[in-house]
C-alpha positions in Angstrom: -22.3 8.2 -6.2 -20.4 5.0 -7.4 -17.2 6.2 -5.3 -19.6 6.9 -2.3 -20.6 3.4 -2.3 -17.3 1.9 -3.3 -15.8 3.7 -0.4 -18.6 2.6 1.9 -18.1 -1.0 1.0 -14.0 -0.6 1.2 -14.2 0.7 4.7 -16.6 -2.2 5.8 -14.0 -4.7 4.4 -11.0 -2.8 6.0 -12.2 -2.0 9.2 -12.5 -5.2 11.7 -15.6 -5.2 14.0 -14.7 -2.9 16.8 -11.9 -1.1 15.4 -11.8 2.4 14.8 -13.4 4.2 11.8 -11.9 6.9 9.7 -13.0 10.0 11.0 -14.8 12.6 8.6 -11.5 14.1 7.3 -11.0 11.0 5.3 -12.5 8.7 3.0 -11.8 5.1 2.4 -10.9 4.5 -1.4 -9.6 0.8 -1.0 -8.7 -1.8 1.1 -5.2 -3.8 1.8 -4.7 -7.0 3.2 -1.1 -8.1 4.3 0.0 -11.4 5.6 3.2 -11.1 7.1 4.9 -14.6 8.2 1.1 -15.8 8.9 -0.3 -12.9 10.5 -3.0 -11.1 8.6 -3.4 -7.3 8.7 -6.4 -5.5 7.2 -5.6 -2.1 6.3 -7.3 1.1 4.5 -6.5 3.2 1.8 -7.7 6.5 2.4 -8.2 9.9 1.0 -7.6 13.2 2.8 -10.6 14.8 1.7 -9.3 18.6 3.2 -6.0 18.1 1.6 -7.5 16.5 -1.7 -4.7 13.8 -1.3 -5.1 10.0 -2.3 -3.2 7.6 -0.7 -3.1 5.5 -3.9 -2.6 7.2 -7.3 -1.4 6.4 -10.9 0.9 8.9 -12.6 2.7 8.8 -16.1 6.6 9.2 -15.9 8.0 11.0 -18.5 4.9 10.4 -20.7 5.7 6.8 -21.1 5.7 4.5 -17.9 2.9 4.2 -15.7 3.6 4.2 -12.0 0.8 3.2 -9.5 1.5 3.8 -5.7 -0.9 2.8 -2.7 -0.7 3.3 1.0 -2.4 0.8 3.0 -2.7 2.0 7.0 -4.4 1.0 10.1 -6.9 3.4 11.8 -6.0 5.0 14.9 -8.3 5.7 17.8 -8.8 9.2 16.4 -10.0 8.1 13.1 -6.9 9.0 11.2 -4.6 6.8 9.3 -1.7 5.5 11.0 1.1 2.9 11.8 1.6 0.1 10.6 1.6 1.5 7.3 2.3 -0.3 4.1 3.4 1.2 0.7 3.6 -0.6 -2.4 4.9 0.8 -5.7 4.5 -0.6 -9.1 5.8 0.6 -12.5 5.1 -0.4 -15.8 8.3 -1.3 -18.4 8.1 -2.5 -21.7 4.1 -2.8 -21.4 4.3 -5.1 -18.5 3.3 -4.0 -15.0 5.9 -5.2 -12.1 6.5 -4.6 -8.3 9.5 -1.9 -7.9 8.8 -2.1 -4.0 7.2 -2.3 -1.1 7.8 -1.2 2.4 6.2 -1.8 6.1 6.6 1.1 8.2 5.9 -0.3 11.7 7.3 0.5 15.2 10.7 0.3 14.2 10.1 4.0 12.6 10.8 5.1 9.0 14.8 4.5 9.4 14.3 0.8 10.0 11.5 -0.4 7.6 10.6 -4.1 6.3 11.6 -3.5 2.6 10.7 -6.0 -0.5 12.7 -4.7 -3.6 15.6 -3.0 -4.3 17.2 -2.5 -0.8 15.6 -5.5 0.9 13.8 -8.9 -0.1 12.8 -10.3 -3.3 9.3 -9.8 -4.3 6.9 -10.4 -7.6 3.5 -8.7 -8.8 1.3 -12.0 -9.2 -1.6 -10.4 -10.3 -2.6 -7.1 -11.8 -5.7 -5.5 -13.2 -7.0 -1.9 -13.8 -10.5 -1.3 -15.0 -11.7 1.2 -17.6 -13.2 3.2 -14.4 -9.6 3.1 -12.7 -10.2 0.1 -9.9 -7.1 -1.5 -9.7 -6.7 -4.6 -8.2 -2.8 -6.5 -7.6 -1.0 -9.0 -5.4 2.7 -8.8 -4.3 4.3 -11.8 -3.0 7.6 -12.1 -1.6 9.9 -11.7 1.4 10.7 -8.6 3.2 14.1 -7.7 5.0 14.3 -5.2 7.8 16.5 -2.5 6.7 18.7 0.1 8.9 19.9 3.4 7.8 17.1 3.7 5.3 16.9 7.6 5.0 20.5 7.8 4.6 22.5 4.6 3.1 20.2 1.8 3.5 21.4 -1.6 4.1 20.0 -5.1 5.5 19.9 -5.0 9.3 22.5 -7.3 11.0 20.7 -10.5 11.7 17.8 -9.7 9.5 15.8 -12.9 8.4 13.4 -12.9 5.5 9.8 -12.5 6.4 7.3 -14.3 3.9 4.4 -11.9 2.8 1.3 -11.6 0.7 0.0 -8.0 0.0 -3.4 -8.0 -1.9 -5.1 -4.5 -2.4 -7.8 -2.9 -4.5 -8.2 0.9 -5.0 -10.1 3.4 -6.7 -7.8 5.7 -8.5 -8.3 9.0 -9.9 -8.0 9.2 -13.7 -4.9 10.4 -15.4 -4.3 14.0 -16.1 
C-alpha cells in the first residue's frame, strides 16, 4: 500500500499540469528533475507492469559493489515513457557512492547523447541517501558534453560546448535479492 501512495505522489510531482500521464501499463516509482543550462525538465521514473521492469534498480556487482541505475523520462501523449530520457548510474567504491555516468538521450538519438562521466563532461555526486525501505535520493552536478559515434567509438562531437547540469531524483527501489 505504501508503494501505491508513493507512486501516486511521485506521478503528481513528475507530471506538470496539462502534461500526459502514464498509461495503465506503467506505474511511477520516482521523479527526476533535470536543470540543463537553466532549463528545467520534470521527468518520471517508471515501472513497466507487464514486463515487471523497473527503470530504477540496485544491483550488487561481484558481491562487493553496489550499482544504482535510474532512468527518468518524459511521458508521451500515449502515456508511455519517451524522450528526452536521462540515465544516471552510481557505483559504490571503497564504501563511498559516486557518479559513474549520466546521459541525456534527446532528439539527437542514441548515437549522440549528452554525456557526463568517462566519455563526456565532468560530474560529481553531491548528495546520496538510501533509506532502510529502499527509497533512494541523489543529486548529481556537473557538465554534459555532446558525444558522437557513441555506439561504436565515442568521442566528444566537434564544437561541443560544456552544458551545466543538476540532476536530482528520488526513486523507490526493489530490495536487493
